[in-house]
C-alpha positions as CSV (number, residue, x, y, z in Angstrom):
1,X,24.9,129.9,-37.6
2,X,27.3,131.1,-34.9
3,X,29.1,134.4,-35.1
4,X,32.4,132.6,-35.7
5,X,30.9,131.4,-39.0
6,X,30.1,134.9,-40.2
7,X,32.3,136.9,-42.6
8,X,35.1,138.7,-40.7
9,X,33.7,142.1,-41.5
10,X,30.4,141.2,-40.0
11,X,31.7,139.9,-36.6
12,X,31.2,142.7,-34.0
13,X,34.7,142.4,-32.4
14,X,36.6,142.2,-35.7
15,X,34.4,145.0,-37.1
16,X,35.2,147.2,-34.2
17,X,38.9,146.7,-34.5
18,X,38.9,147.2,-38.3
19,X,36.4,150.1,-38.6
20,X,36.0,151.6,-35.1
21,X,33.3,151.4,-32.5
22,X,31.2,154.2,-34.1
23,X,30.4,151.9,-37.0
24,X,28.7,149.3,-34.8
25,X,25.0,149.2,-34.3
26,X,23.5,149.1,-30.7
27,X,23.0,145.4,-30.9
28,X,26.5,144.7,-32.0
29,X,28.0,146.8,-29.2
30,X,25.7,145.1,-26.7
31,X,26.8,141.7,-28.2
32,X,30.4,142.4,-27.4
33,X,29.4,143.2,-23.8
34,X,27.3,140.0,-23.5
35,X,30.2,137.9,-25.1
36,X,28.0,134.8,-25.6
37,X,24.4,134.1,-26.7
38,X,22.0,131.5,-25.5
39,X,20.9,128.2,-27.0
40,X,19.7,128.8,-30.5
41,X,20.7,132.5,-30.5
42,X,24.0,134.2,-31.2
43,X,25.1,137.1,-29.0
44,X,23.9,139.6,-31.6
45,X,20.5,137.9,-31.8
46,X,20.2,137.9,-28.0
47,X,21.3,141.6,-27.9
48,X,18.6,142.5,-30.4
49,X,16.0,140.6,-28.4
50,X,17.0,142.6,-25.3
51,X,16.8,145.9,-27.1
52,X,13.4,145.0,-28.4
53,X,12.3,143.9,-24.9
54,X,13.5,147.1,-23.1
55,X,12.6,149.4,-26.0
56,X,16.1,151.0,-26.4
57,X,19.7,150.8,-25.3
58,X,19.0,153.7,-23.0
59,X,16.3,151.8,-21.2
60,X,18.4,148.7,-20.9
61,X,21.4,150.6,-19.5
62,X,19.3,152.3,-16.9
63,X,17.1,149.3,-15.8
64,X,17.0,148.5,-12.2
65,X,18.8,145.4,-11.0
66,X,15.5,143.5,-10.7
67,X,14.4,144.5,-14.3
68,X,17.9,143.7,-15.7
69,X,18.3,140.3,-14.1
70,X,14.9,139.0,-15.1
71,X,15.7,139.4,-18.8
72,X,16.8,136.3,-20.6
73,X,20.6,135.9,-20.8
74,X,21.3,138.4,-18.0
75,X,21.9,138.1,-14.3
76,X,23.6,139.6,-11.3
77,X,27.2,139.1,-12.7
78,X,26.3,141.0,-15.9
79,X,24.5,143.7,-14.0
80,X,27.6,144.3,-11.8
81,X,29.8,144.3,-15.0
82,X,27.5,146.8,-16.7
83,X,27.5,149.2,-13.7
84,X,31.3,149.0,-13.5
85,X,31.5,149.9,-17.3
86,X,29.2,152.9,-16.9
87,X,31.0,154.1,-13.8
88,X,34.4,153.9,-15.7
89,X,32.9,155.9,-18.5
90,X,31.6,158.6,-16.1
91,X,35.1,158.8,-14.4
92,X,36.7,159.0,-17.8
93,X,34.7,162.2,-18.6
94,X,35.3,163.6,-15.1
95,X,39.0,163.1,-15.5
96,X,38.9,164.9,-18.9
97,X,37.2,167.8,-17.3
98,X,39.8,168.0,-14.5
99,X,42.6,168.3,-17.1
100,X,41.0,170.9,-19.4
101,X,39.6,174.4,-19.3
102,X,36.0,173.3,-18.7
103,X,34.3,176.5,-19.8
104,X,35.9,176.5,-23.2
105,X,34.5,173.1,-24.0
106,X,30.7,173.1,-23.2
107,X,30.3,169.9,-25.3
108,X,32.7,168.1,-23.0
109,X,30.9,169.5,-20.0
110,X,27.5,168.4,-21.4
111,X,28.8,165.0,-22.2
112,X,30.0,164.5,-18.7
113,X,26.8,165.8,-17.2
114,X,24.8,163.5,-19.4
115,X,26.4,160.6,-17.7
116,X,25.2,162.0,-14.3
117,X,21.8,163.3,-15.2
118,X,20.4,162.2,-18.6
119,X,18.9,159.0,-17.3
120,X,17.3,160.2,-14.1
121,X,13.6,159.8,-13.6
122,X,13.4,162.8,-11.3
123,X,14.7,166.3,-11.8
124,X,18.1,166.9,-10.1
125,X,19.9,170.2,-9.7
126,X,23.7,170.5,-9.2
127,X,26.7,172.8,-9.7
128,X,30.1,172.3,-11.3
129,X,32.5,174.0,-8.9
130,X,35.5,175.6,-10.8
131,X,38.8,177.1,-9.7
132,X,40.4,180.3,-11.1
133,X,41.4,178.5,-14.3
134,X,37.9,177.2,-14.7
135,X,39.1,173.6,-14.0
136,X,36.7,171.3,-12.2
137,X,36.9,171.0,-8.4
138,X,33.9,168.8,-8.3
139,X,30.3,168.3,-9.3
140,X,27.9,168.5,-6.5
141,X,24.2,167.5,-6.8
142,X,22.4,169.6,-4.3
143,X,18.7,169.0,-4.9
144,X,16.4,166.2,-6.1
145,X,12.7,166.8,-6.9
146,X,9.8,165.4,-8.7
147,X,9.3,164.4,-12.4
148,X,9.4,168.0,-13.5
149,X,10.6,170.2,-10.7
150,X,13.4,170.4,-8.1
151,X,13.2,173.1,-5.3
152,X,16.4,175.0,-5.3
153,X,17.6,177.1,-2.4
154,X,20.2,179.9,-3.2
155,X,21.6,179.6,0.4
156,X,22.8,176.0,-0.3
157,X,24.3,176.9,-3.6
158,X,26.2,179.8,-2.0
159,X,27.3,177.6,0.9
160,X,28.7,174.9,-1.5
161,X,30.7,177.5,-3.5
162,X,32.2,178.9,-0.3
163,X,33.0,175.5,1.2
164,X,34.9,174.5,-1.9
165,X,36.5,177.9,-2.5
166,X,35.1,178.1,-6.0
167,X,35.9,181.0,-8.2
168,X,33.2,180.2,-10.7
169,X,30.3,177.7,-11.2
170,X,28.3,176.1,-13.9
171,X,24.7,175.4,-12.9
172,X,23.0,172.3,-14.2
173,X,19.9,170.3,-14.0
174,X,18.1,167.7,-16.1
175,X,14.7,167.5,-17.7
176,X,13.3,164.0,-17.3
177,X,10.8,164.8,-20.1
178,X,13.8,164.7,-22.5
179,X,13.4,168.2,-23.9
180,X,16.3,170.4,-22.6
181,X,14.7,173.7,-23.7
182,X,14.7,176.1,-20.7
183,X,11.5,177.3,-19.2
184,X,10.9,180.8,-18.0
185,X,11.4,179.5,-14.5
186,X,14.8,178.0,-15.4
187,X,15.9,181.4,-16.7
188,X,14.6,183.2,-13.7
189,X,16.3,180.7,-11.4
190,X,19.6,181.3,-13.2
191,X,19.3,185.0,-12.7
192,X,18.5,184.7,-9.0
193,X,21.4,182.3,-8.3
194,X,23.8,184.4,-10.4
195,X,22.9,187.4,-8.3
196,X,23.4,185.5,-5.0
197,X,26.8,184.1,-6.1
198,X,27.9,187.5,-7.3
199,X,27.6,188.8,-3.7
200,X,30.4,186.4,-2.8
201,X,32.4,187.1,-5.9
202,X,31.7,183.8,-7.6
203,X,31.0,184.0,-11.3
204,X,28.2,182.0,-12.9
205,X,29.5,180.9,-16.3
206,X,26.6,178.9,-17.7
207,X,23.5,176.9,-16.9
208,X,23.5,173.6,-18.8
209,X,20.2,171.6,-19.0
210,X,20.4,168.0,-19.9
211,X,17.7,166.2,-21.9
212,X,17.8,162.7,-23.4
213,X,19.4,161.1,-26.5
214,X,22.4,163.4,-26.2
215,X,20.4,166.6,-26.2
216,X,21.4,169.5,-24.0
217,X,21.0,173.2,-23.8
218,X,23.6,175.8,-22.8
219,X,22.1,179.1,-21.7
220,X,25.4,180.8,-22.3
221,X,25.6,179.6,-25.9
222,X,22.1,180.9,-26.5
223,X,22.8,184.3,-24.9
224,X,20.3,183.6,-22.1
225,X,22.5,184.2,-19.2
226,X,21.8,187.3,-17.1
């Protein structure tokens, strides 16, 4: 049976319009992106097969071009379309940060950072450079390391803050393991960088660690800032 033969409330597009996108399952959202299925399978059936094949929506969205294009029903055109959608989503959050007081909305900051860091297979360290009103100047990724460590140099952090005339910064890095809980080394690094930035009169407002599945940890919210 094709999707057009389904009850109106069960069709992904109609369901989204009537109830909102938050009420759709992963397979239904993916089916809207795919638009059509393959012979013998509806778009929803194909979407579920893809989720089963990749293990999760997270894995599918972060597959390499080669991995993505070898899956049934996908190809270079779909890969390009997907990357464009993800980039638009990232820019949407960046635009939101640029129009708001970033420090008063750690959830928004973490959401934006998740688009940049949550799906990385290696640890990456960066800083959100903020102006006097705590609005975003830019996010700069400064270091990339191994599966569980990135070597961070205070000199480069200070240099970036000076170059962009930042009044404050939010430190950030990801944990490829998925658990955003800070290590003792993370807390010590935050202290060292805060001290270095204080010498040039730049405030360190927070250190946000990004995990997976929407998980994140704010040192400021947990009173772990120096």
